[in-house]
C-alpha positions, -999 to 999 in steps of 0.1 A, spaced: 93 784 -48 57 787 -60 53 795 -97 22 798 -119 16 780 -153 37 807 -171 67 801 -148 62 834 -129 73 833 -92 43 838 -70 59 831 -36 91 820 -20 102 809 15 129 822 38 153 794 27 150 805 -9 159 841 2 190 828 20 201 804 -7 198 829 -36 204 861 -17 173 879 -30 146 895 -9 112 880 -18 100 913 -32 128 911 -58 117 877 -70 79 877 -69 67 886 -104 98 874 -122 101 843 -143 117 812 -126 144 814 -152 157 845 -134 173 820 -109 190 800 -136 224 806 -152 217 822 -186 227 792 -208 210 769 -184 177 788 -187 178 785 -225 187 748 -222 158 741 -198 132 763 -213 116 735 -234 117 710 -205 102 735 -180 76 747 -205 65 712 -213 59 705 -176 41 737 -170 18 731 -201 12 694 -196 18 689 -159 22 655 -144 -1 636 -121 27 621 -100 58 642 -103 77 627 -74 101 610 -97 105 640 -119 135 663 -116 168 671 -131 201 688 -121 204 725 -131 229 753 -127 213 780 -105 226 815 -101 227 835 -69 221 873 -68 259 877 -65 264 858 -98 278 827 -80 267 796 -98 258 763 -80 243 730 -89 208 723 -77 181 697 -81 149 710 -97 118 690 -90 83 701 -98 49 693 -83 14 704 -92 -5 721 -65 -40 734 -70 
C-alpha cells in the first residue's frame, strides 16, 4: 500500500485487493485508517502521524501489530511496517 504524507492511499497491489476485499478504485484517495478497525485507527493515529511527519531513515526495524478490517467487516491481526520511498 502506497500512502502520501497525509496517510492518503495512492496505490495498492493485487494482494491488498484480495486481502481486504476492496477494488483499488474503492481505496485510492481514502486515508489508510480506512483499513483499520475503528478503535485501532484511533489508537494508532498518533503513532502513524508521527511517522508520516518525522519519517525514519532506516525503518526496517519499525513496525507494530494492528487490527485490520476487511470490507466485509471481518477483523484480523496484521503487522504494519512503514518505509520512506521518494
